C-alpha positions in Angstrom: -158.4 14.3 118.7 -157.3 17.5 120.4 -155.7 15.4 123.2 -153.8 13.3 120.6 -152.4 16.4 118.9 -151.5 17.8 122.4 -149.6 14.5 123.1 -147.8 14.7 119.8 -146.7 18.2 120.5 -145.7 17.7 124.1 -143.7 14.5 123.2 -142.2 15.5 119.9 -139.0 13.6 120.4 -140.9 10.3 121.1 -143.1 10.9 118.1 -140.1 11.6 115.9 -138.4 8.3 117.0 -141.6 6.4 116.3 -141.8 7.9 112.8 -138.2 7.1 112.0 -138.6 3.5 113.2 -141.8 3.2 111.1 -140.1 4.4 108.0 -137.1 2.2 108.6 -139.4 -0.8 109.0 -141.1 -0.1 105.7 -137.8 0.3 103.9 -136.5 -3.0 105.4 -139.7 -4.9 104.4 -139.5 -3.5 100.9 -135.9 -4.4 100.4 -136.5 -7.9 101.9 -139.3 -8.7 99.6 -137.8 -7.6 96.4 -138.9 -5.1 93.8 -142.6 -5.5 93.0 -144.0 -4.7 89.6 -147.5 -4.5 88.3 -149.1 -6.3 85.4 -148.4 -3.5 82.9 -144.7 -3.4 83.8 -144.7 -7.2 83.4 -146.1 -7.1 79.9 -143.7 -4.3 79.0 -140.7 -6.4 80.2 -141.9 -9.4 78.2 -142.6 -7.5 75.0 -139.6 -5.1 75.0 -136.9 -6.6 77.1 -137.4 -10.3 76.5 -138.3 -10.8 80.1 -138.8 -14.3 81.6 -141.7 -15.3 83.8 -140.8 -17.8 86.5 -143.8 -19.4 88.0 -143.0 -20.9 91.4 -146.3 -22.6 92.1 -146.6 -26.3 92.2 -147.1 -28.3 89.0 -150.8 -28.9 89.6 -151.6 -25.2 90.0 -149.3 -24.4 87.0 -151.2 -26.8 84.8 -154.5 -25.3 85.7 -153.4 -22.0 84.1 -150.3 -19.9 83.7 -148.9 -16.9 81.9 -147.8 -17.6 78.3 -144.2 -18.9 78.0 -143.8 -19.1 81.8 -141.2 -21.5 83.2 -142.4 -23.6 86.1 -140.0 -24.4 88.9 -141.7 -24.9 92.2 -140.2 -22.9 95.1 -139.2 -26.0 97.0 -137.0 -27.2 94.0 -135.7 -23.8 92.9 -132.2 -24.0 94.3 -131.5 -27.5 92.8 -133.0 -26.5 89.4 -131.4 -23.0 89.2 -128.9 -24.2 86.5 -131.8 -24.4 84.0 -132.0 -20.6 84.1 -128.3 -19.8 83.8 -128.5 -19.3 80.0 -131.1 -16.5 80.6 -129.2 -14.8 83.5 -128.9 -11.4 81.7 -132.6 -11.2 81.1 -135.1 -9.7 83.5 -137.0 -12.3 85.6 -140.5 -11.8 87.0 -141.3 -14.3 89.7 -145.0 -15.3 89.9 -146.8 -17.1 92.7 -150.4 -17.4 93.6 -150.9 -14.2 95.7 -147.5 -12.5 95.4 -146.2 -13.4 98.9 -144.0 -16.4 98.3 -142.2 -14.7 95.4 -140.0 -12.8 97.8 -138.2 -16.0 98.8 -137.5 -16.8 95.2 -136.3 -13.2 94.5 -133.8 -13.5 97.3 -132.5 -16.9 96.1 -132.0 -15.6 92.5 -130.3 -12.4 93.7 -128.0 -14.5 95.9 -126.9 -16.5 92.8 -126.0 -13.3 90.8 -129.2 -12.5 88.9 -129.5 -8.7 88.8 -132.9 -8.0 87.2 -135.3 -9.9 89.4 -138.8 -8.7 90.2 -142.0 -10.2 91.7 -145.5 -9.8 90.4 -147.5 -7.8 92.8 -150.7 -9.7 93.6 -149.4 -12.8 91.8 -151.5 -14.9 89.4 -154.6 -14.0 91.3 -154.2 -10.3 90.3 -153.5 -11.4 86.7 -156.8 -13.3 86.7 -158.7 -10.5 88.4 -157.7 -8.2 85.6 -159.1 -10.6 83.0 -155.8 -11.4 81.4 -155.4 -14.7 79.6 -153.9 -17.9 81.0 -152.7 -20.9 79.1 
């Protein structure tokens, strides 16, 4: 450990560059994947701001269980069915997938079409179930 600290001190410029690159990478990944919200924020958006839940899982997974009043548009068909959501464009949208990873693609697609309040559910439907919250 002492040698590691000695290296950091002796090569402070290299260490600084690595730290700056690491922070820039984290910022880029956060921006790329969209704003993630938790379960409590999702329920607040639904209850107080008339938020919409967009479930991008396939129809079979959606029918096994989904969040109440969620709209199902599979990610593969999102761009061609985006007109179905135009009447709700001013409302906040929360994108839900199985684990929270695919939602980033849907967030980017919606933002490119002019939707301003688009979020992804951190952990996806798996996190929702893990917290013991109900599915329809």
